VMD Tcl script that draws the C-alpha trace (Angstrom):
set ca {
  {107.65 135.12 109.90}
  {104.92 132.80 111.23}
  {105.81 130.23 108.76}
  {109.40 130.44 109.73}
  {108.34 129.87 113.65}
  {106.07 126.87 112.52}
  {109.08 125.35 110.21}
  {111.48 125.71 113.05}
  {109.02 123.94 115.42}
  {108.32 121.41 113.27}
  {112.22 120.45 112.77}
  {112.68 120.80 116.57}
  {109.97 118.03 117.17}
  {111.87 115.83 113.82}
  {115.15 116.16 115.47}
  {113.72 114.85 118.77}
  {112.06 111.76 116.99}
  {114.79 111.17 115.09}
  {117.24 110.98 118.51}
  {114.82 109.05 120.32}
  {114.34 106.38 117.15}
  {118.35 106.20 117.31}
  {118.43 105.82 120.99}
  {115.82 102.80 121.11}
  {117.63 101.37 118.47}
  {120.95 101.33 119.80}
  {119.45 100.34 123.15}
  {117.34 97.49 121.36}
  {120.59 96.22 119.59}
  {122.98 96.38 122.78}
  {120.76 94.38 124.81}
  {120.30 91.98 121.84}
  {124.45 91.67 121.64}
  {124.23 90.98 125.35}
  {121.81 88.28 124.76}
  {124.13 86.67 122.10}
  {127.07 87.05 123.98}
  {126.16 86.28 127.29}
  {122.75 84.62 127.47}
  {122.85 82.15 124.50}
  {125.53 79.94 125.80}
  {123.60 79.14 129.58}
  {120.22 79.45 127.40}
  {118.47 80.84 130.65}
  {118.49 82.33 133.74}
  {116.46 84.04 136.38}
  {115.81 87.95 136.17}
  {113.04 88.98 138.53}
  {111.52 86.83 140.95}
  {110.29 86.69 145.07}
  {111.76 83.72 145.97}
  {111.19 80.88 144.25}
  {108.07 82.53 142.51}
  {109.68 83.66 138.80}
  {107.99 86.96 137.26}
  {110.41 87.21 134.32}
  {113.49 84.94 132.88}
  {115.98 85.87 130.45}
  {115.83 83.09 127.85}
  {117.79 83.26 124.46}
  {115.37 82.51 121.35}
  {116.10 82.63 117.57}
  {112.93 83.85 116.25}
  {112.60 83.31 112.38}
  {108.93 84.05 112.48}
  {106.59 87.27 113.02}
  {104.47 87.81 116.10}
  {104.44 84.44 118.36}
  {106.63 82.83 115.85}
  {103.81 82.76 113.16}
  {105.16 82.84 109.48}
  {108.50 81.08 110.87}
  {110.78 80.75 107.99}
  {109.57 83.76 105.59}
  {112.84 85.84 106.22}
  {112.50 87.74 102.79}
  {108.98 88.27 103.34}
  {109.37 89.55 106.46}
  {112.15 92.04 105.45}
  {110.09 93.32 102.82}
  {107.05 93.68 104.50}
  {108.44 95.07 107.75}
  {110.70 97.69 105.48}
  {107.37 98.84 104.06}
  {105.87 99.19 107.43}
  {109.09 101.41 108.64}
  {108.60 103.26 105.49}
  {104.84 103.91 105.83}
  {105.50 104.87 109.26}
  {108.15 107.55 108.79}
  {105.84 109.11 106.24}
  {102.98 109.18 108.30}
  {105.00 110.50 111.26}
  {106.40 113.07 109.35}
  {103.32 114.16 107.28}
  {101.45 114.33 110.76}
  {103.71 115.61 112.94}
  {102.82 117.88 115.62}
  {99.54 116.63 115.54}
  {99.92 115.78 119.31}
  {102.73 114.99 121.41}
  {101.47 111.29 122.07}
  {101.14 110.50 118.28}
  {104.74 111.88 117.36}
  {106.18 109.75 120.38}
  {103.72 106.86 119.20}
  {105.44 106.52 116.03}
  {108.58 107.11 117.09}
  {108.36 103.77 119.31}
  {106.41 102.18 116.35}
  {109.46 102.87 113.93}
  {112.22 102.13 116.30}
  {110.72 98.71 117.22}
  {110.22 97.95 113.50}
  {114.05 99.06 112.79}
  {115.31 97.18 115.82}
  {113.92 93.60 114.46}
  {114.96 94.60 111.18}
  {118.33 94.96 111.63}
  {117.97 91.50 113.21}
  {116.22 89.80 110.28}
  {118.98 91.36 108.31}
  {121.69 90.51 109.97}
  {121.12 87.00 111.48}
  {118.16 85.85 109.35}
  {115.86 85.95 112.64}
  {115.32 88.24 115.49}
  {116.90 87.86 118.78}
  {114.34 87.56 121.77}
  {115.11 87.16 125.59}
  {112.50 88.50 127.77}
  {110.34 85.65 129.29}
  {107.05 86.39 131.51}
  {106.92 83.49 133.67}
  {103.62 84.44 135.44}
  {101.85 82.94 132.51}
  {102.75 81.19 129.22}
  {103.72 83.99 126.78}
  {105.75 84.72 123.99}
  {109.64 85.61 124.49}
  {110.25 89.00 123.31}
  {112.89 91.99 122.77}
  {113.24 95.99 123.63}
  {111.94 96.29 119.79}
  {108.90 94.19 120.67}
  {108.35 96.39 123.84}
  {108.55 99.47 121.48}
  {105.95 98.35 119.12}
  {103.60 97.03 121.49}
  {103.63 100.45 123.74}
  {103.25 102.13 120.28}
  {99.91 99.79 119.91}
  {98.70 100.27 123.28}
  {99.23 104.26 123.00}
  {97.79 104.48 119.61}
  {94.73 102.71 120.76}
  {94.71 104.77 123.86}
  {94.98 108.06 121.63}
  {92.07 106.77 118.97}
  {89.73 105.56 121.60}
  {89.89 108.65 124.23}
  {92.03 111.33 122.82}
  {91.09 112.24 119.26}
  {87.23 112.14 119.98}
  {87.61 114.55 122.92}
  {89.90 116.93 120.39}
  {87.57 116.74 117.65}
  {84.62 117.52 119.91}
  {86.82 120.53 121.29}
  {87.34 121.66 117.37}
  {84.04 121.49 116.50}
  {82.73 123.37 119.47}
  {85.29 126.17 118.69}
  {84.05 126.33 115.12}
  {80.51 126.54 116.08}
  {81.69 129.60 118.71}
  {83.34 131.08 115.74}
  {80.38 131.59 113.60}
}
mol new
graphics top color blue
foreach p $ca { graphics top sphere $p radius 0.5 }
foreach p [lrange $ca 0 end-1] q [lrange $ca 1 end] { graphics top cylinder $p $q radius 0.2 }
display resetview
């Protein structure tokens, strides 16, 4: 009976994660389609600014490379590599599901971002980017990139701050049980 409850909890988390991933991928693709339809003809438009002080512009960019345009023109390698990383992420997510809520959400964000950019690489041969930070010179990015970046930051927070405390608490609980 306890096993059934455990499986039910895992299934509810899995359903939540799949829904989260689907919603993030759909949001990413809708924003990218908007960029193709509306932003591509005008190339760039103001987005967030205070008077003449620009913070973020919307700038259409076709990125046929990886992060910061590296590996430009390596479409098939990037499709293959991204597919393997997504598959590995899915396996890790379901093997370690319920490790922690933060870990589950982190993996969901990572997978959603990978899928969003993979769709572009397969569909267009490049990734559609549109957010340009004007405060400082930075890469132009998209919703999928935001998902992957937030996932990386959350994973670092988890590894540096949360996991050590969790492990310490487990060790202390194990020591008290003896």
